C-alpha positions as CSV (number, residue, x, y, z in Angstrom):
1,M,0.1,0.0,-0.2
2,N,1.3,3.3,-0.8
3,Q,1.6,5.3,1.9
4,T,2.2,9.1,-0.4
5,F,-0.3,10.5,-2.8
6,A,1.2,13.0,-5.0
7,L,-1.1,16.3,-4.5
8,G,-1.5,18.2,-8.1
9,G,0.8,16.3,-8.9
10,D,3.5,18.5,-6.5
11,L,2.7,18.3,-3.3
12,T,4.1,15.2,-1.8
13,V,2.0,14.3,1.4
14,R,1.3,11.1,4.1
15,R,-1.7,10.1,3.2
16,L,-3.1,9.9,6.8
17,G,-3.5,13.3,7.3
18,F,-4.6,15.8,10.4
19,G,-8.0,17.7,10.1
20,A,-7.7,21.0,12.6
21,M,-11.4,21.6,13.2
22,R,-11.4,20.2,16.9
23,L,-8.8,22.7,17.5
24,T,-11.5,25.3,18.3
25,G,-13.5,25.5,20.9
26,P,-16.9,23.4,21.5
27,G,-19.2,24.0,18.6
28,V,-16.0,24.4,16.5
29,W,-16.3,28.5,17.8
30,G,-14.1,30.3,19.8
31,P,-10.8,29.2,21.2
32,P,-10.3,26.1,23.2
33,A,-10.4,26.0,26.7
34,D,-6.9,24.8,26.9
35,V,-4.8,26.6,24.1
36,P,-1.5,24.9,25.3
37,A,-3.1,21.8,24.9
38,A,-4.3,22.8,21.5
39,L,-0.6,24.0,20.3
40,D,0.7,21.0,21.2
41,L,-1.7,18.3,20.0
42,A,-0.7,20.3,16.6
43,R,3.3,20.5,17.2
44,L,2.4,16.4,17.6
45,A,1.0,15.6,14.7
46,V,3.3,17.4,12.9
47,E,6.0,15.3,15.3
48,L,4.0,11.8,14.2
49,G,5.1,11.9,10.7
50,T,1.4,14.3,9.6
51,T,2.0,16.5,6.4
52,F,-1.4,17.1,5.5
53,I,-3.6,19.0,7.4
54,D,-6.5,20.6,6.7
55,T,-8.3,23.5,7.9
56,A,-10.8,25.5,7.0
57,D,-12.0,29.2,7.8
58,S,-15.0,28.6,9.1
59,Y,-13.5,27.1,12.2
60,G,-13.6,29.5,14.5
61,P,-14.2,31.4,12.7
62,G,-10.4,31.9,11.9
63,T,-9.4,30.3,15.3
64,S,-8.3,26.6,13.9
65,E,-6.0,28.3,11.2
66,E,-4.6,30.9,13.8
67,L,-3.5,27.9,16.3
68,L,-1.8,26.6,13.4
69,A,0.3,29.3,12.7
70,E,1.0,29.7,16.2
71,A,2.1,26.1,16.6
72,L,4.2,25.0,13.4
73,H,5.0,28.5,11.7
74,P,7.6,28.8,10.5
75,Y,6.4,25.6,8.7
76,P,8.2,22.0,8.8
77,A,9.5,21.7,4.9
78,G,7.5,19.1,3.1
79,L,4.0,20.1,5.3
80,V,1.2,20.7,3.5
81,I,-1.5,22.8,5.3
82,G,-5.1,23.2,2.8
83,T,-7.3,25.4,3.6
84,K,-11.0,25.9,3.3
85,A,-13.4,29.1,2.3
86,G,-17.8,29.7,1.2
87,Q,-19.4,28.7,4.1
88,S,-20.2,31.5,6.7
89,R,-20.5,31.4,10.3
90,P,-23.2,33.8,11.0
91,S,-23.7,32.4,14.4
92,R,-21.9,29.2,16.2
93,D,-25.1,27.2,15.0
94,E,-24.9,28.3,11.5
95,W,-22.9,27.0,8.4
96,V,-24.3,29.3,5.4
97,P,-22.8,28.6,2.0
98,L,-21.3,31.8,0.6
99,G,-19.7,31.9,-2.4
100,R,-19.8,35.4,-3.9
101,P,-16.4,36.3,-5.5
102,E,-15.8,39.3,-3.4
103,Y,-16.0,37.6,-0.3
104,L,-14.0,34.1,-1.5
105,R,-11.1,36.9,-2.3
106,Q,-11.3,38.1,1.6
107,Q,-11.3,35.0,2.5
108,A,-8.4,34.0,1.0
109,E,-6.7,36.9,2.2
110,L,-7.3,36.4,5.9
111,S,-6.4,33.1,5.5
112,L,-2.9,34.2,3.8
113,R,-2.9,36.8,6.8
114,R,-3.7,34.4,10.1
115,L,-1.7,31.2,8.3
116,R,1.5,33.7,7.9
117,L,1.6,32.3,4.0
118,E,2.4,34.4,0.9
119,R,0.6,31.1,-0.7
120,L,-2.2,28.8,-0.1
121,D,-1.1,25.1,-1.0
122,L,-4.6,24.3,-1.5
123,F,-7.8,26.4,-1.1
124,Q,-10.6,24.5,-1.1
125,L,-14.4,25.7,-2.2
126,H,-16.5,24.7,1.3
127,R,-18.9,24.5,-0.7
128,I,-20.8,25.4,-3.8
129,D,-23.2,28.3,-3.4
130,P,-26.6,27.6,-4.7
131,G,-27.5,31.4,-4.7
132,V,-24.2,32.7,-7.2
133,P,-23.5,31.4,-10.1
134,A,-21.0,28.5,-9.8
135,A,-18.9,29.6,-13.2
136,E,-18.3,32.5,-11.1
137,Q,-17.4,30.6,-7.9
138,F,-14.9,28.9,-10.2
139,G,-13.7,32.2,-11.7
140,A,-12.6,33.9,-8.3
141,L,-10.7,30.3,-7.6
142,A,-9.1,30.7,-11.0
143,Q,-8.6,34.4,-10.5
144,L,-7.1,34.0,-7.1
145,Q,-4.7,30.9,-8.8
146,K,-3.5,33.0,-11.5
147,E,-1.9,36.2,-9.2
148,G,-0.3,33.3,-7.3
149,K,-2.2,33.5,-3.8
150,I,-4.0,29.8,-4.4
151,R,-1.1,26.9,-5.5
152,H,-4.1,24.4,-6.1
153,I,-8.0,23.9,-6.4
154,G,-9.8,21.7,-4.0
155,L,-13.8,21.6,-3.6
156,S,-15.7,20.4,-1.4
157,Q,-19.1,18.4,-1.2
158,V,-19.6,18.0,-4.6
159,S,-21.6,15.2,-6.9
160,V,-20.1,14.2,-9.9
161,A,-22.2,16.4,-12.4
162,E,-21.1,19.5,-10.2
163,L,-17.1,18.3,-10.1
164,T,-17.5,17.2,-14.1
165,A,-18.7,20.8,-14.6
166,A,-16.0,22.8,-12.6
167,R,-13.3,21.0,-14.5
168,A,-14.5,22.4,-17.0
169,E,-13.2,25.8,-15.6
170,I,-10.5,25.0,-13.2
171,D,-8.0,22.4,-12.3
172,V,-9.3,20.4,-9.4
173,V,-6.9,18.7,-7.5
174,S,-9.3,17.2,-4.8
175,V,-12.4,16.8,-3.4
176,Q,-13.6,16.9,0.2
177,N,-16.9,14.5,0.7
178,R,-17.7,12.8,3.4
179,Y,-17.0,9.8,3.6
180,S,-16.6,6.4,5.8
181,L,-16.9,2.2,5.8
182,T,-20.4,2.8,7.3
183,D,-21.1,6.2,4.8
184,R,-20.7,5.6,1.4
185,A,-23.3,7.4,-0.3
186,D,-20.2,8.8,-2.5
187,E,-18.9,6.0,-3.7
188,D,-19.4,7.6,-7.4
189,V,-17.5,10.1,-6.5
190,L,-14.5,8.6,-5.1
191,E,-14.7,6.3,-7.8
192,Y,-14.5,9.1,-10.5
193,C,-11.6,10.9,-8.4
194,E,-9.7,6.9,-8.5
195,R,-10.1,7.0,-12.7
196,E,-8.6,10.8,-12.8
197,G,-6.4,11.3,-10.3
198,I,-7.7,13.1,-8.0
199,A,-7.3,13.0,-4.5
200,F,-10.5,12.1,-2.3
201,I,-10.8,13.3,1.3
202,P,-12.9,12.0,3.1
203,W,-14.6,14.6,6.2
204,L,-15.8,12.1,9.1
205,P,-13.8,9.4,8.3
206,I,-15.0,7.7,11.3
207,A,-18.3,9.0,11.2
208,S,-18.1,11.4,14.4
209,G,-16.3,8.2,16.7
210,E,-18.9,6.0,15.7
211,H,-16.1,3.5,15.1
212,S,-14.5,3.6,18.0
213,Q,-17.8,2.5,19.1
214,Q,-18.4,-0.8,17.4
215,D,-17.8,-3.6,19.9
216,R,-19.6,-6.7,17.7
217,G,-20.0,-6.7,13.7
218,A,-16.9,-7.3,10.9
219,L,-15.0,-4.1,12.1
220,A,-15.0,-5.4,15.9
221,E,-14.2,-9.3,14.3
222,V,-11.0,-7.7,12.4
223,A,-9.8,-5.2,15.1
224,A,-9.6,-7.9,17.2
225,E,-7.4,-10.5,14.7
226,L,-5.1,-7.3,14.4
227,G,-4.7,-6.6,18.2
228,A,-6.0,-2.8,16.8
229,S,-9.0,-0.8,17.5
230,T,-12.3,-0.1,15.5
231,T,-11.2,3.2,14.7
232,Q,-8.1,2.4,13.7
233,V,-9.0,-0.5,10.9
234,S,-11.7,1.9,9.8
235,L,-9.2,4.4,8.9
236,A,-7.4,1.4,7.3
237,W,-10.1,0.0,5.4
238,L,-10.1,4.1,3.7
239,L,-6.9,4.0,3.3
240,H,-6.5,0.1,1.5
241,R,-9.7,1.3,-0.3
242,S,-8.1,3.4,-3.0
243,P,-4.8,4.9,-3.4
244,V,-6.2,8.8,-3.7
245,V,-7.9,8.3,-0.5
246,L,-6.6,11.0,2.0
247,P,-8.4,10.5,5.7
248,I,-8.4,13.2,7.7
249,P,-9.3,12.0,11.4
250,G,-10.0,14.9,13.6
251,T,-9.3,14.8,17.4
252,S,-8.9,17.2,20.6
253,S,-6.8,14.5,22.4
254,A,-3.4,13.5,22.1
255,A,-3.9,9.9,23.0
256,H,-6.6,9.5,20.0
257,L,-4.0,10.8,17.7
258,R,-0.9,9.0,18.6
259,E,-3.5,6.0,17.7
260,N,-5.2,7.2,14.7
261,T,-1.7,8.1,13.3
262,A,-0.7,4.2,14.5
263,A,-3.7,3.4,11.4
264,A,-1.5,4.1,8.9
265,D,1.2,1.3,9.6
266,L,-2.0,-1.4,10.3
267,Q,-2.2,-4.2,7.3
268,L,-5.4,-5.4,6.1
269,T,-5.6,-9.0,4.3
270,A,-7.7,-9.3,1.1
271,E,-10.2,-11.6,3.4
272,Q,-10.6,-8.9,5.8
273,F,-10.8,-5.7,3.5
274,T,-13.2,-7.8,1.7
275,R,-15.3,-8.7,5.1
276,L,-15.6,-5.1,5.7
277,D,-16.5,-4.4,2.3
278,T,-18.7,-6.6,2.2
279,A,-20.5,-5.4,5.5
280,H,-21.0,-2.7,4.7
281,P,-21.8,-2.2,1.0
282,A,-22.0,1.0,-0.8
283,P,-25.7,2.2,-2.0
C-alpha cells in the first residue's frame, strides 16, 4: 500500500493527514478551553509524521488557522496545509454557503494572513453556493490562482456532475466529501476521483467517533484479529480502499491522535478488507 500521494502532482504528502477542526472551542466556535494543549496537539501531529493538515476559515471562525500558525510557523519543509472558504458562520450553530467572488477573495486574503503564508498550497471551495452562479465561484478561484495567491484548487461536498462541470472551468486536484466505511453515499464521486487521479479527502472518516464504539460485527472482528482498535481498522480500510484517499481524522486528544496515526501501518489482508466491504456495502 502506497503511504503517500502527490497532491496536484507536485506536493507529496503522507496519505493519513490531520483534521484541525477540533482545535477550536465547542461547536467549532472560538478558542479551545486549553490553548497550550491545542498548540501541543498540532505540534504532535507533525512530530508523528503528518505532512497534510486540513483546516478552514470557518473553523472558529479563523481560530484553527491562527492556532496552526502559532504552533507550527515557520512551517517545516514538506508540510502542506489545505484550507477552505465558502461556508460563513453567522452564529455558532449556522453554516451558510457564501460563494460571492468578492467574499472568496476576502477569505483567501484572511487565510493567508492568519496562516502567515504568501501562497496557499490548497484552497478548497467549502460549498458551492446555490445562490451564486457556479462559474463565478470557479472564476474567483481561478483568478486567485493566476495571481499566485493559491497553488491548487479543490472542492468540497460535490456530486460527480458538479465536479465534471467545475473541471471544465478549473483544474481540480482534490475533493473533500463525507465518506467512511459506514457512510458511502458518495461512492460514485470516489470512483470518479480514482479514475482521474484526484485526491479524495473524506471528512467524518470515522463517523464522528461512532466506529470507536463498535463492539460487534465485522469491524470488531477484524480489530480483534489484528490487535488494533476499531477506529484504526476503519482508517486502515479507507487507506486500502483507494490510493487516492487521504483521510483526515480530527481529535482534541493526544492519545487519540497517536492511535489514529498508527493506523497508517495497519495491514489488512484481502479477506479482511472484503469482509469489511461486504458488511458495509456501498449503495
